[in-house]
N, C-alpha and C positions, 0 to 999 in steps of 0.2 A: 504494499500500500503506500504510494507515494504522497508526500506531504509538500505542497507549494504555498507558501504565503499563510502557513497554518491551517489549510484546509485539505482535507483528504480528497483523494481523486474522486471517491463516491460522492463526496459532498459537492465538489465541483461540478459533477455530471448532474447531480440533482438540480443545482442552480441553473445549469444551462437548460435542462428540461423545462424548468419552470418558466424561463425566459421565453423559450419557444413556444410554450402553451400560451402565455401572455401575447407573443406576437400574433399567434393564430387567432387569438381572440379579438385583437385590434383589427386584423385583416377581415374578419367575419363582420364586425360591426361596420366597417367601412362599406362592406358589399351590401349590407342591410340598408344603409342610407341611399346607395345608388339605385336600389330597385324600388324606391317608393315611388307612387304614382304622381304625386304633385310636382309641378315643375317649378313652383314658387319657393324661394328659400325659406326655410324654417328658422323663426326668430325666437330666442328665448330670453333675450335681454337686449338693451339698448345698444351694446357694442356690436351686435352681429351684423347690422347693415354696414358698418365701416368694415368689417370683416369680409363680407361679401365684395365689396369694392376693392379692398386690398387683394383678395384672392383673385379677382378678375385681372388686376394688374399683374400679379405674380404669374398667373397663366399666359398672359400676353408676353411678359418678359421671357419666359420658357420657350414659348413658340418662337419668338425672335432669335433666341440662342440657337434653336433647331435650325432655322433658316440660314443663320451665319456659321452654322457648323462649330459652335463654340462649346467644346466639350468641358472647358473649365467652368463656365457659367452653369452649364447643366448639371455638373457634379456638385456645385456649390448650392444648388436648389434642393438637394438631398439632405435629409437628416445625417446621413453618412454614406459613404460609397458602398456599403454592403446592404442597403435597404432591399427587402424582397421585391422582385418583379415577377408577376406570375401571370402567364397566359393560358386561358383554357380554350381548346379547340372545339368548335360547334359540332354536333354529331355528324351533319352531312359532310362537312368538311374533313372531319376525322376518318370517315369511310373513304373518301376520295384520296386522301394522303396515305392511308394504310395500303389501299388497292395499288396506288403508284409505286410504292416502296416494296410491295409484295412481302410485308412482314409487319408485325404489330410495332407501333412507336408509342412514346408516352403521350397520353391525352393532355397532360398539363406540362407546360414548359416553365421551368424556373430559372431565374438568373439574378443578377445584383444590379444596384444602381449604376456602378461603374460600367457594367457590360452594356446596360441600356443607354447610357451617355455615348458610348463608343458607337453603338449601333444607329443611334439617332444622327451622328455626324456623317454616316456612310450612305444613308439613303436620302431621297428627295423628302421634303416635308409632306406630311399627310394633308389631305383636305379635311377640314374639321367643321363640325356643326352641332347644334343642339347642346350648347354649353350649359351645365347646371352646376350651381354652387350652393352647398348648404354648410352653415357654420353656426356655432354659438359665440363665435369671437376668439375661442382658444383652440378648438379642434374643429375639423370639417371634412368635406368631400368635395372634390371637383371631378366632375365626369363630362364626357362628351363622346360624340359619335366620330369615328375617323374612317377615311376611305383612302387607300393606296393602291397602286398597280398589283401589289401582291395579296391584297385582301382588304377586309373592312371589319368593323366591330365597334365595340365601345371600350374606352378607357376610363378607369377610375383611380384617382389619386386619394389616399387618406393623407391629410395635412395636420400640422401641429404648430402653433405659435411658439417660437422660441425667443431668447434674448436677441437673436440675430435676424428676427422676422420669421415669416412663414417658411416652412420646410416640408418637403415631401417624405412621409414616413413609410409608405408602401404605393405600389402600383399593382393593379390588376387589370387584365385586358381580355377580350374575347377575340377569336380569330375565326374568320370565315373566308375562304378561298373562293375566287371567282368562279371556279368550275362548279361549286356547290349551288350557286345562284342559278345556274342553267340546269342542273339536275332536277328532276320531277320528284 
């Protein structure tokens, strides 16, 4: 049994598991916000209206960094460079991709903020629409529809206000390939 910093390996693993469980809870909470039917921001106190405006500016700044292929600014938008970035492949798209690969592939794609920032600078910017922002002024979600030559879907950020301003704490997105749109 190894001891580092006064904690046993088992204790360190327990702490890591608790952190992962908490992270999963935050991601699930962000998804719950994204699937609400209302398009109007939810306001729970007076600061939320300014939070919506600030988050719209934050989103615009991020989109401009994508257009400029500015990886440093994109990375600075994240709480840290290892935030989870998780993509879920839609059922029809998954079937088409598996058939093309002639073998099963993961249905969920996982990466990090650092990987995402690198990828954002290599592809043309997506067309975006249907921007929705919900916040209580301290935490929130920012979601929108995207369309690219390789596919379309929805992207949702969970965000948190820090001493350095708003930061993205996780990203989830759906993946729909163009061939799935043509399939009956």
